[in-house]
Backbone as JSON, one array per atom type, in Angstrom:
{
  "sequence": "MLSDTPKTAVVTGAARGIGLATARQFLDQGWRVVMIDRDAPALEAVAAPLANADPVVCDVSQPDQVARMAAHVTATCTSVDALVNNAGVADFGPLAETDFARWRVVMETNLDGVFLMSQALREPLCAARGSIVNVASISGLRASTLRVAYGTSKAAVRHLTLQQAAELGEYGVRANCVCPGPVATKLAMAVHSPEIIAAYHDAIPLNRYGTEDEIANVITFLCSDKASYVTGQIIAVDGGFEATGIGLPALRG",
  "N": [[108.81, 93.15, 119.58], [108.22, 95.06, 116.67], [110.61, 96.05, 114.25], [111.72, 99.28, 113.05], [110.69, 99.64, 110.04], [110.4, 100.71, 106.6], [107.93, 100.33, 105.23], [104.6, 98.91, 105.52], [102.83, 95.92, 105.12], [99.67, 94.35, 104.96], [98.56, 91.14, 105.1], [96.2, 88.76, 104.29], [94.99, 85.46, 105.09], [97.42, 84.31, 105.73], [98.71, 82.18, 106.9], [99.48, 80.02, 105.47], [100.32, 78.59, 102.23], [99.79, 80.68, 99.35], [99.48, 83.12, 100.69], [101.3, 82.96, 102.85], [103.7, 82.67, 101.42], [103.73, 85.15, 100.15], [103.87, 86.91, 102.34], [106.4, 86.23, 103.33], [108.02, 87.05, 101.19], [107.6, 89.84, 101.19], [108.79, 90.41, 103.68], [111.43, 89.66, 103.14], [112.04, 91.69, 101.43], [112.29, 93.83, 103.05], [110.02, 94.91, 104.24], [107.61, 95.43, 106.9], [105.24, 93.08, 108.12], [101.89, 92.49, 108.69], [100.38, 89.68, 109.56], [97.53, 88.0, 108.8], [95.14, 85.65, 109.86], [92.65, 83.12, 110.46], [93.22, 80.74, 111.61], [94.58, 80.12, 114.4], [96.65, 78.48, 115.74], [98.23, 77.58, 113.52], [98.99, 80.02, 112.39], [100.49, 81.27, 114.45], [102.59, 79.45, 114.61], [103.94, 79.62, 112.11], [104.63, 82.3, 112.04], [106.25, 82.79, 114.22], [109.15, 82.42, 113.87], [109.75, 84.58, 112.25], [111.17, 87.64, 111.74], [109.97, 90.97, 112.18], [107.35, 90.33, 111.63], [103.93, 90.44, 112.41], [101.64, 88.59, 113.84], [98.15, 88.32, 113.6], [95.2, 87.15, 114.77], [92.29, 86.68, 113.0], [89.09, 86.43, 111.61], [88.21, 87.12, 108.49], [85.67, 87.3, 107.51], [84.03, 88.2, 109.45], [82.6, 91.04, 110.66], [83.01, 92.3, 113.21], [85.41, 91.22, 114.13], [87.13, 92.06, 112.12], [87.02, 94.81, 112.51], [88.29, 95.02, 115.02], [90.82, 94.08, 114.31], [91.6, 96.12, 112.52], [91.75, 98.29, 114.25], [93.88, 97.51, 115.84], [95.94, 97.44, 113.92], [96.1, 100.13, 113.05], [96.88, 101.27, 115.41], [99.38, 100.22, 115.91], [101.01, 100.4, 113.69], [102.86, 102.63, 111.68], [102.09, 103.25, 109.16], [99.96, 102.03, 106.52], [100.77, 100.41, 103.83], [100.26, 98.5, 101.93], [97.7, 96.21, 101.12], [96.9, 92.92, 100.99], [94.48, 90.94, 99.92], [94.02, 87.88, 100.4], [92.87, 85.73, 101.72], [90.73, 82.92, 101.56], [88.14, 80.51, 100.81], [87.76, 77.26, 99.47], [85.26, 75.59, 97.99], [84.0, 73.06, 96.33], [81.45, 71.9, 94.3], [78.55, 70.35, 92.73], [76.07, 72.31, 90.98], [73.45, 71.55, 91.63], [73.75, 70.6, 94.2], [74.5, 72.7, 95.73], [73.41, 74.47, 98.2], [71.83, 77.37, 99.78], [73.12, 77.87, 102.21], [75.64, 76.72, 101.85], [76.52, 78.26, 99.7], [76.69, 80.8, 100.97], [78.74, 80.39, 102.84], [80.99, 80.34, 101.22], [80.84, 82.88, 99.96], [80.98, 84.62, 102.14], [83.66, 84.64, 103.06], [85.26, 84.79, 100.68], [84.29, 86.98, 99.19], [82.84, 88.89, 100.85], [84.8, 89.17, 102.81], [86.95, 90.4, 101.46], [85.79, 92.86, 100.85], [85.2, 93.84, 103.47], [87.77, 93.99, 104.71], [89.09, 95.79, 103.02], [87.53, 98.09, 103.28], [87.82, 98.6, 106.0], [90.5, 99.31, 106.22], [90.77, 101.41, 104.55], [91.17, 104.21, 105.02], [93.86, 104.49, 106.21], [95.25, 103.36, 104.04], [94.72, 105.21, 102.02], [95.95, 107.46, 103.14], [98.6, 106.69, 102.97], [98.9, 106.45, 100.29], [98.66, 103.92, 99.18], [98.54, 100.4, 98.17], [96.24, 97.98, 96.95], [95.9, 94.56, 96.59], [93.91, 92.15, 95.34], [93.28, 88.75, 95.62], [92.04, 86.65, 93.34], [90.94, 84.19, 91.19], [91.66, 81.85, 88.55], [89.3, 80.65, 88.13], [87.48, 82.65, 88.32], [87.64, 83.85, 85.92], [87.07, 82.08, 83.91], [84.44, 79.84, 83.37], [83.76, 76.71, 84.95], [82.98, 73.29, 85.73], [81.49, 72.45, 88.91], [81.99, 74.73, 90.36], [80.19, 76.76, 91.08], [79.63, 78.5, 93.27], [82.22, 79.18, 94.18], [83.57, 80.09, 91.79], [81.88, 82.2, 91.05], [82.15, 83.9, 93.26], [84.81, 84.67, 92.97], [84.78, 85.93, 90.51], [83.26, 88.13, 91.2], [85.04, 89.39, 92.94], [86.92, 90.28, 91.13], [85.48, 92.37, 89.84], [84.94, 94.04, 92.01], [87.51, 94.89, 92.51], [87.94, 96.57, 90.29], [86.09, 98.58, 90.87], [87.26, 99.61, 93.19], [89.68, 100.56, 92.15], [88.73, 102.57, 90.45], [87.5, 104.38, 92.21], [89.31, 104.94, 94.24], [91.57, 105.88, 93.1], [91.94, 108.65, 92.92], [92.96, 109.24, 95.36], [95.44, 108.26, 95.24], [95.65, 105.57, 95.64], [96.26, 102.36, 94.48], [94.63, 99.6, 92.91], [94.6, 96.24, 92.2], [94.11, 93.0, 90.68], [94.93, 89.63, 91.14], [94.85, 86.59, 89.47], [95.28, 83.44, 90.17], [96.25, 80.45, 88.48], [96.17, 76.83, 88.36], [97.92, 75.79, 91.2], [100.74, 74.41, 92.77], [100.19, 73.62, 95.59], [100.48, 72.13, 98.9], [98.03, 71.04, 99.64], [96.65, 70.84, 97.17], [98.27, 69.02, 95.79], [97.88, 66.84, 97.36], [95.22, 66.14, 97.02], [94.69, 66.06, 94.3], [94.4, 63.75, 91.78], [96.61, 61.52, 89.9], [95.55, 61.51, 87.31], [94.11, 63.91, 87.17], [96.17, 65.76, 87.53], [97.7, 65.23, 85.22], [95.83, 65.98, 83.28], [95.57, 68.73, 83.77], [98.21, 69.53, 83.16], [98.22, 69.0, 80.43], [96.41, 70.89, 79.54], [97.5, 73.36, 80.1], [99.54, 75.78, 78.67], [102.26, 76.1, 79.52], [102.64, 73.66, 80.59], [102.66, 72.78, 83.28], [102.02, 72.99, 86.83], [101.76, 76.09, 88.67], [103.84, 77.76, 91.15], [103.67, 78.64, 94.64], [105.4, 80.77, 95.23], [105.71, 81.93, 92.71], [103.24, 83.12, 92.28], [103.26, 84.9, 94.43], [105.38, 86.52, 93.65], [104.26, 88.18, 91.69], [102.27, 89.47, 93.14], [103.74, 90.94, 95.09], [105.22, 92.55, 93.39], [103.18, 94.16, 92.28], [102.56, 95.66, 94.48], [104.72, 97.23, 94.77], [106.93, 100.06, 94.14], [107.69, 99.82, 91.53], [105.46, 99.24, 90.12], [104.02, 101.55, 89.91], [102.28, 102.88, 88.17], [100.3, 101.18, 87.6], [97.1, 100.11, 87.77], [93.77, 98.9, 88.43], [93.9, 96.51, 87.06], [93.48, 93.17, 85.89], [95.14, 90.34, 86.42], [96.1, 87.33, 85.17], [97.84, 84.68, 86.51], [98.9, 82.04, 85.41], [100.18, 80.24, 83.76], [99.3, 80.38, 81.16], [96.84, 79.19, 81.01], [94.22, 80.35, 80.96], [94.28, 81.58, 78.51], [93.97, 79.59, 76.62], [91.35, 78.85, 76.4], [88.59, 76.58, 76.26], [89.31, 74.34, 74.86], [89.89, 71.02, 73.46], [92.56, 69.12, 74.74], [93.76, 67.31, 72.97], [93.58, 68.49, 70.51], [95.59, 70.27, 70.38], [97.94, 69.3, 69.44]],
  "CA": [[108.56, 94.47, 118.99], [108.61, 95.17, 115.28], [111.6, 97.09, 114.03], [111.24, 100.43, 112.27], [110.89, 99.43, 108.62], [109.75, 101.81, 105.9], [106.57, 100.07, 104.74], [103.86, 97.84, 106.16], [101.84, 95.19, 104.33], [98.73, 93.49, 105.67], [98.3, 89.99, 104.23], [95.23, 87.84, 104.86], [95.24, 84.07, 104.72], [98.88, 84.3, 105.72], [99.26, 81.04, 107.65], [99.93, 78.94, 104.58], [100.1, 78.79, 100.81], [100.16, 81.92, 98.67], [99.58, 84.18, 101.68], [102.57, 82.83, 103.56], [104.78, 82.98, 100.46], [103.71, 86.6, 99.95], [104.39, 87.53, 103.57], [107.86, 86.02, 103.39], [108.67, 87.9, 100.19], [107.6, 91.2, 101.72], [109.8, 90.48, 104.74], [112.74, 89.62, 102.48], [112.24, 92.98, 100.77], [112.46, 94.87, 104.06], [108.76, 95.4, 104.76], [106.99, 94.76, 108.04], [104.05, 92.4, 107.63], [100.84, 92.05, 109.6], [99.91, 88.42, 109.01], [96.16, 87.78, 109.26], [94.56, 84.35, 109.58], [91.75, 82.68, 111.53], [93.79, 79.52, 112.19], [95.54, 80.67, 115.35], [97.86, 77.67, 115.93], [99.07, 77.59, 112.32], [99.54, 81.36, 112.23], [101.54, 81.48, 115.45], [103.73, 78.58, 114.31], [104.73, 80.1, 110.97], [105.09, 83.67, 112.27], [107.2, 82.85, 115.33], [110.56, 82.65, 113.51], [109.88, 85.65, 111.27], [111.36, 88.99, 112.26], [109.13, 92.02, 111.59], [106.01, 89.82, 111.35], [102.99, 90.62, 113.5], [100.49, 87.72, 113.58], [96.88, 88.77, 114.18], [94.13, 86.18, 114.49], [91.09, 87.4, 112.57], [88.27, 85.85, 110.55], [87.9, 88.29, 107.68], [84.25, 87.32, 107.18], [83.29, 88.68, 110.61], [82.83, 92.49, 110.77], [83.54, 92.72, 114.51], [86.82, 90.84, 114.18], [87.86, 92.94, 111.2], [87.13, 96.11, 113.17], [89.34, 94.92, 116.05], [92.09, 93.99, 113.59], [91.94, 97.43, 111.99], [92.15, 99.14, 115.38], [95.23, 97.08, 116.22], [96.88, 97.83, 112.87], [96.3, 101.58, 113.06], [97.55, 101.65, 116.66], [100.74, 99.68, 116.01], [101.76, 100.64, 112.46], [102.91, 104.05, 111.3], [101.41, 103.39, 107.87], [99.53, 100.8, 105.85], [101.19, 100.68, 102.45], [99.73, 97.48, 101.03], [96.75, 95.24, 101.63], [96.75, 91.76, 100.11], [93.29, 90.17, 100.3], [94.28, 86.55, 99.89], [92.1, 84.7, 102.43], [89.62, 82.39, 100.78], [87.76, 79.11, 101.0], [87.46, 76.55, 98.23], [84.22, 74.59, 98.17], [83.63, 72.67, 94.98], [80.33, 70.97, 94.26], [77.61, 70.59, 91.63], [75.03, 73.32, 91.15], [72.29, 70.95, 92.29], [74.06, 70.31, 95.59], [74.93, 73.94, 96.4], [72.29, 75.2, 98.79], [72.17, 78.75, 100.14], [74.09, 77.87, 103.3], [76.95, 76.43, 101.25], [76.83, 79.47, 98.93], [77.07, 81.88, 101.87], [80.05, 80.1, 103.43], [82.01, 80.76, 100.24], [80.77, 84.32, 99.73], [81.36, 85.37, 103.35], [85.11, 84.82, 103.1], [85.89, 85.14, 99.4], [83.85, 88.28, 98.71], [82.61, 89.79, 101.97], [86.07, 89.42, 103.49], [87.71, 91.39, 100.68], [85.12, 94.14, 101.06], [85.36, 94.3, 104.86], [89.16, 94.35, 104.95], [89.43, 96.99, 102.24], [86.84, 99.23, 103.88], [88.37, 98.86, 107.33], [91.84, 99.9, 106.1], [90.75, 102.38, 103.46], [91.75, 105.5, 105.39], [95.33, 104.45, 106.24], [95.77, 103.13, 102.69], [94.67, 106.5, 101.31], [96.97, 108.34, 103.72], [99.92, 106.24, 102.51], [98.87, 106.26, 98.83], [99.09, 102.52, 99.14], [98.15, 99.47, 97.11], [95.43, 96.82, 97.27], [95.91, 93.44, 95.65], [92.92, 91.13, 95.66], [93.6, 87.47, 94.99], [90.85, 85.96, 92.85], [91.27, 82.85, 90.69], [91.33, 81.59, 87.16], [87.88, 80.25, 88.12], [86.7, 83.87, 88.16], [87.8, 84.3, 84.54], [86.48, 81.08, 83.02], [83.56, 78.94, 84.09], [84.0, 75.27, 84.86], [82.05, 72.54, 86.57], [81.67, 72.31, 90.36], [82.49, 75.97, 90.94], [79.16, 77.79, 90.97], [79.83, 79.5, 94.32], [83.62, 79.63, 94.19], [83.87, 80.88, 90.6], [81.11, 83.44, 91.09], [82.76, 84.78, 94.26], [86.07, 85.21, 92.45], [84.43, 86.9, 89.46], [82.83, 89.35, 91.89], [86.25, 90.04, 93.44], [87.49, 91.02, 89.99], [84.78, 93.64, 89.62], [85.19, 94.87, 93.19], [88.83, 95.5, 92.28], [87.77, 97.69, 89.35], [85.43, 99.65, 91.6], [88.25, 100.2, 94.08], [90.63, 101.33, 91.34], [88.06, 103.76, 89.93], [87.13, 105.33, 93.25], [90.41, 105.28, 95.15], [92.69, 106.42, 92.34], [92.17, 110.07, 93.2], [93.72, 109.31, 96.61], [96.74, 107.65, 95.0], [95.61, 104.14, 95.96], [96.15, 101.47, 93.34], [93.96, 98.33, 93.2], [94.77, 95.26, 91.13], [93.63, 91.66, 91.01], [95.74, 88.52, 90.64], [94.05, 85.38, 89.31], [96.16, 82.28, 90.02], [95.78, 79.2, 87.9], [96.51, 75.71, 89.24], [99.14, 76.02, 91.96], [101.18, 73.17, 93.43], [100.18, 73.68, 97.05], [100.46, 70.81, 99.53], [96.66, 70.53, 99.59], [96.33, 70.44, 95.8], [99.01, 67.81, 95.44], [97.34, 65.73, 98.14], [93.87, 65.75, 96.59], [94.62, 65.88, 92.85], [94.85, 62.43, 91.33], [97.53, 61.59, 88.75], [94.78, 61.83, 86.1], [93.82, 65.34, 87.2], [97.44, 66.47, 87.3], [98.05, 65.07, 83.8], [94.89, 66.77, 82.49], [95.97, 70.14, 83.9], [99.45, 69.74, 82.4], [97.87, 69.02, 79.01], [95.61, 72.07, 79.22], [98.26, 74.57, 80.39], [100.63, 75.91, 77.7], [103.57, 75.85, 80.12], [102.67, 72.23, 80.92], [102.95, 72.51, 84.69], [101.4, 73.84, 87.84], [102.57, 77.18, 89.2], [104.27, 77.65, 92.55], [103.22, 79.72, 95.51], [106.31, 81.9, 95.08], [105.46, 82.6, 91.43], [102.09, 84.0, 92.49], [103.71, 85.96, 95.34], [106.22, 87.45, 92.88], [103.4, 89.16, 91.01], [101.6, 90.27, 94.17], [104.66, 91.91, 95.68], [105.53, 93.53, 92.34], [102.07, 95.1, 92.17], [102.58, 96.53, 95.66], [105.99, 97.95, 94.79], [107.02, 101.29, 93.36], [107.88, 99.48, 90.12], [104.13, 99.16, 89.51], [103.39, 102.8, 90.37], [101.26, 103.36, 87.22], [99.47, 100.02, 87.29], [95.92, 99.99, 88.62], [92.59, 98.44, 87.73], [94.27, 95.42, 86.17], [93.2, 91.78, 86.26], [96.31, 89.64, 85.89], [96.11, 85.89, 85.34], [99.16, 84.07, 86.7], [98.29, 80.72, 85.2], [100.88, 79.44, 82.77], [98.61, 80.44, 79.89], [95.63, 78.36, 81.07], [93.05, 81.11, 80.54], [94.41, 81.94, 77.1], [93.68, 78.46, 75.74], [89.93, 78.58, 76.32], [88.15, 75.28, 76.76], [89.53, 73.39, 73.78], [90.37, 69.7, 73.83], [94.03, 69.03, 74.69], [94.22, 66.54, 71.82], [93.6, 69.34, 69.32], [96.75, 71.17, 70.45], [99.13, 68.64, 68.92]],
  "C": [[109.04, 94.45, 117.54], [109.63, 96.29, 115.12], [111.03, 98.16, 113.12], [111.59, 100.23, 110.81], [110.02, 100.41, 107.85], [108.31, 101.56, 105.49], [105.94, 98.9, 105.47], [102.87, 97.24, 105.18], [100.96, 94.38, 105.27], [98.34, 92.39, 104.7], [97.32, 89.05, 104.93], [95.47, 86.43, 104.32], [96.72, 83.77, 104.73], [99.5, 83.1, 106.42], [99.81, 79.95, 106.75], [99.81, 79.4, 103.13], [100.59, 80.11, 100.25], [100.33, 83.06, 99.66], [100.88, 84.15, 102.44], [103.74, 83.15, 102.65], [104.88, 84.48, 100.23], [104.27, 87.33, 101.16], [105.9, 87.4, 103.63], [108.59, 86.88, 102.36], [108.7, 89.36, 100.64], [108.69, 91.36, 102.78], [111.2, 90.48, 104.15], [113.08, 90.95, 101.82], [112.29, 94.14, 101.76], [111.17, 95.48, 104.59], [108.49, 94.8, 106.14], [105.68, 94.18, 107.53], [103.12, 92.06, 108.79], [100.2, 90.83, 108.94], [98.56, 88.08, 109.64], [95.72, 86.36, 108.9], [93.62, 83.98, 110.72], [92.22, 81.41, 112.2], [94.92, 79.93, 113.13], [96.79, 79.8, 115.52], [98.8, 77.7, 114.72], [99.73, 78.95, 112.14], [100.69, 81.61, 113.2], [102.79, 80.67, 115.11], [104.58, 79.13, 113.18], [105.3, 81.49, 111.21], [106.19, 83.75, 113.31], [108.65, 83.09, 114.91], [110.79, 83.85, 112.6], [110.03, 87.01, 111.94], [110.5, 89.97, 111.48], [107.77, 91.51, 111.12], [105.15, 89.96, 112.6], [101.76, 89.76, 113.22], [99.25, 88.22, 114.31], [95.79, 87.78, 113.78], [92.85, 86.95, 114.18], [90.41, 86.6, 111.48], [87.75, 87.01, 109.71], [86.43, 88.37, 107.28], [83.4, 87.9, 108.29], [83.57, 90.16, 110.85], [83.43, 92.92, 112.11], [85.01, 92.38, 114.64], [87.67, 91.72, 113.27], [88.04, 94.32, 111.83], [88.22, 96.1, 114.24], [90.72, 94.83, 115.4], [92.52, 95.36, 113.11], [92.39, 98.38, 113.09], [93.56, 98.8, 115.83], [96.25, 97.57, 115.2], [97.15, 99.34, 112.92], [97.02, 102.04, 114.33], [99.01, 101.24, 116.68], [101.6, 99.94, 114.78], [101.74, 102.12, 112.11], [102.24, 104.31, 109.97], [100.91, 102.02, 107.43], [99.74, 101.03, 104.36], [100.67, 99.66, 101.45], [98.76, 96.59, 101.8], [96.61, 94.14, 100.6], [95.59, 90.92, 100.64], [93.4, 88.79, 99.67], [93.4, 85.48, 100.53], [90.93, 84.23, 101.59], [89.32, 80.95, 101.17], [87.41, 78.52, 99.64], [86.46, 75.45, 98.53], [83.69, 74.24, 96.79], [82.51, 71.63, 95.03], [79.39, 71.31, 93.13], [76.59, 71.66, 91.98], [73.86, 72.77, 91.96], [72.51, 70.71, 93.77], [74.53, 71.54, 96.37], [73.7, 74.67, 96.9], [72.75, 76.58, 99.24], [73.2, 78.81, 101.25], [75.5, 77.64, 102.77], [77.44, 77.63, 100.45], [77.36, 80.57, 99.84], [78.42, 81.63, 102.52], [81.17, 80.58, 102.51], [82.01, 82.28, 100.1], [81.26, 85.12, 100.94], [82.86, 85.63, 103.41], [85.64, 85.39, 101.8], [85.52, 86.53, 98.9], [83.65, 89.27, 99.85], [83.92, 90.15, 102.67], [86.92, 90.45, 102.79], [87.11, 92.78, 100.89], [85.38, 94.68, 102.46], [86.79, 94.76, 105.15], [89.52, 95.66, 104.25], [88.77, 98.23, 102.84], [87.47, 99.61, 105.22], [89.72, 99.58, 107.27], [91.92, 100.97, 105.02], [91.45, 103.69, 103.84], [93.27, 105.45, 105.5], [95.94, 104.16, 104.87], [95.77, 104.42, 101.89], [95.76, 107.44, 101.83], [98.35, 107.99, 103.22], [100.03, 106.17, 100.99], [99.32, 104.84, 98.51], [98.48, 101.72, 98.0], [97.28, 98.36, 97.69], [95.63, 95.78, 96.18], [94.92, 92.41, 96.15], [93.26, 89.86, 94.91], [92.3, 86.77, 94.62], [91.26, 84.56, 92.4], [90.99, 82.79, 89.21], [89.86, 81.19, 87.03], [86.95, 81.46, 88.07], [86.79, 84.45, 86.77], [87.14, 83.35, 83.55], [85.63, 80.12, 83.84], [84.01, 77.5, 83.92], [83.07, 74.57, 85.84], [82.45, 72.59, 88.03], [82.08, 73.6, 91.05], [81.46, 77.1, 90.92], [79.34, 78.87, 92.02], [81.25, 80.06, 94.27], [83.93, 80.53, 93.0], [83.14, 82.21, 90.6], [81.7, 84.42, 92.1], [84.02, 85.43, 93.72], [85.83, 86.18, 91.29], [83.98, 88.22, 90.08], [84.03, 90.11, 92.46], [86.93, 90.83, 92.32], [86.8, 92.37, 89.83], [84.93, 94.58, 90.81], [86.53, 95.58, 93.05], [88.72, 96.7, 91.35], [87.08, 98.86, 90.02], [86.42, 100.38, 92.51], [89.23, 101.06, 93.29], [90.0, 102.63, 90.87], [87.84, 104.81, 91.01], [88.3, 105.78, 94.13], [91.61, 105.87, 94.42], [92.99, 107.87, 92.66], [92.91, 110.28, 94.51], [95.11, 108.68, 96.46], [96.79, 106.18, 95.32], [95.41, 103.34, 94.67], [95.48, 100.16, 93.77], [94.07, 97.42, 91.99], [94.34, 93.89, 91.63], [94.53, 90.61, 90.36], [94.86, 87.27, 90.61], [94.97, 84.18, 89.11], [95.46, 81.16, 89.26], [96.1, 78.06, 88.85], [97.88, 75.91, 89.89], [99.47, 74.76, 92.76], [101.31, 73.37, 94.93], [100.17, 72.26, 97.61], [99.07, 70.2, 99.44], [96.31, 70.05, 98.19], [97.02, 69.14, 95.43], [98.49, 66.58, 96.2], [96.01, 65.22, 97.59], [93.75, 65.55, 95.08], [95.2, 64.51, 92.48], [95.85, 62.58, 90.2], [96.81, 61.96, 87.46], [94.47, 63.32, 86.03], [95.07, 66.15, 86.91], [97.82, 66.41, 85.83], [97.13, 65.92, 82.93], [95.22, 68.26, 82.56], [97.23, 70.42, 83.07], [99.15, 69.83, 80.91], [97.18, 70.32, 78.6], [96.37, 73.38, 79.41], [99.43, 74.69, 79.41], [102.02, 75.68, 78.29], [103.7, 74.44, 80.68], [103.06, 71.91, 82.35], [102.08, 73.38, 85.58], [102.33, 75.01, 88.16], [103.0, 76.89, 90.62], [103.73, 78.82, 93.34], [104.1, 80.96, 95.36], [106.09, 82.64, 93.76], [104.25, 83.53, 91.53], [102.51, 85.18, 93.37], [104.6, 86.96, 94.63], [105.39, 88.56, 92.25], [102.71, 90.06, 92.03], [102.53, 91.33, 94.72], [105.11, 92.95, 94.65], [104.44, 94.59, 92.26], [102.01, 96.06, 93.34], [103.82, 97.41, 95.71], [105.92, 99.22, 93.97], [107.23, 101.02, 91.87], [106.56, 99.37, 89.38], [103.33, 100.43, 89.79], [102.33, 103.35, 89.43], [100.35, 102.21, 86.78], [98.31, 99.96, 88.28], [94.74, 99.56, 87.78], [92.84, 97.27, 86.8], [93.91, 94.06, 86.76], [94.28, 90.93, 85.61], [96.22, 88.15, 86.22], [97.55, 85.4, 85.45], [98.91, 82.57, 86.65], [98.97, 79.86, 84.16], [100.22, 79.43, 81.4], [97.29, 79.69, 79.85], [94.41, 79.1, 80.53], [93.08, 81.42, 79.05], [93.98, 80.83, 76.16], [92.2, 78.17, 75.62], [89.6, 77.21, 76.86], [88.26, 74.26, 75.62], [90.0, 72.04, 74.28], [91.88, 69.64, 73.72], [94.53, 68.31, 73.45], [94.32, 67.38, 70.56], [94.8, 70.27, 69.29], [97.97, 70.58, 69.79], [99.51, 69.15, 67.53]]
}
């Protein structure tokens, strides 16, 4: 049983990475957290030792599963004070090799999932005058190769955030978007070659990857009372990567 804590956050993609880091920060701050993920074994494993965490298996791209999740949340939580739409898939490939099926796989989770989750929990969020944080990507701010579906989905999430801020503000709901740059997740470190890592370091003014906790710091801030007048904002958490444009690293010396 979850203890009686003052606020509830719903975090998608919570079984690993930025979602898990965000869930843990909310818990450390005294929130209860509904942890959403479609990977049931991973979700159960990470949630088991966490007090005040409620793991719910749900594929955010499937309307019927989202509806069941929302019914569970409204039945078991006294309020929904924050929704963090973090779940996403990364599929990188050339434009010529991205067929419609591959495009839809990315859009279903990265864009449709944000829409479905936000719509399903809109009423309790309005009742609580809560906060939505959508996690996009630096790839939604600047185009790059191999990201035709991924980058486009994240750019659409940015605009969806603005629509939410414009329409839900009158109910006291704030909506903001966080765009992470390169983050040192286990997956990234496993697949990025030394050459790729060095190239990123050269292109990022802070000369390093970010951490999952650094992204979670911004997400939890935006959901807190300290950000009570912040809405409709697109915030890059990227070590300055977006600010440098697409210049050659050698010209920075």
